[in-house]
C-alpha positions, 0 to 999 in steps of 0.5 A: 862272822854271821853264819849267812856270811859263809858263802860270801866270805869264802868266795870273796877270800878265794877271789882276793887271794887269787888276785895276789898270785894269779899267774902262780895259781894258773900255772899250778892248775895248767901244769897239774892238769896237763901232767894228769892228761898226758899221764892218763894216755900212757896205758893206751899208748903202750897197749891200745887194746888194754888187754895186757897185765902191764896196762892194768898196773900202769892204770893203777899207777896213773890213778895213784899219781892222780890222787897224789895230785889231789892231795898236793892241790888241797895242801896248796889251797890250805897253805894259801890261807896263811900267806900265798905271797910267799908260798911255792909249789914245793910247800905242797910236798910230799903228798901225804898222808896218801893211804889215809886219804885213799881210805877216807875217800873210799869210806866217804864214797861208801857212806854216800852210796848207802845213803843214796840207796836208802833214799836220795836225801840221806845220801845228800845229807851224808855227802854234805856232812862228810864233805871236808873229810879229805881236808881234815885228812890232809890238814891234820893227818887223821885216820879215815873214821877220825876225819869223817867224824871231824867233818861231820862235827864242823859241818853240823848246823852249817850244811844249808850254808855249805849247800849254798856254797857248793851251788855258788861254786858250780855257778861260778864255774859254769860262767867260767866254762861259758867264757870260752873255757879260759874263764875256768883258769880263774874260777877253778883256783878261786873255787879251790881257795873258797872251799879251803876257806870254808873249811877253815871257817867252820873248823874255827867255829867248831873249835870255839864250841868243843875241842877237835879230834887229836891228830893221829901219831 
């Protein structure tokens, strides 16, 4: 596969895979989104003023569940790369490695923030280099720094193509939002599958050049 085909191959895969199990993917999206929205209302319902310690701890719990849902969705997108026909929601459980994922998110956010403070362009470059940190964490249970190094390794030489992919995905979801918002039920799952596909493509290309980081015990 030529490098210029990363965008078209990823989006085409996302669309073709979506067509195989559209109602399953839409159901997962609607179910997790509705659950997250309802869960997010709990602290406000218990304490509208948000002044009690209980509200603080409930907010932390809601955040933890939201992160767990992110992990579940990434795992599903990755598992769909192999055989979406036989995949079930249970394949995403349990949502691990939770703390490695949280640590990776924090370190990536910190690195991007530092890059943005120095200059805008370095921040963008760092964000692209570390874009697949969460995927490497969920896929191979790497520790934060290992996952960051792996993301930087597999995206090296492909960051321009990755930029085009991100712009294409943004465009697709804008079209989905314009289609009475209902279009997002299609474009969001397609986007998730496309990003996971791009991760697999770059991981495979990088493995042909040098051995990847070994997963942590």
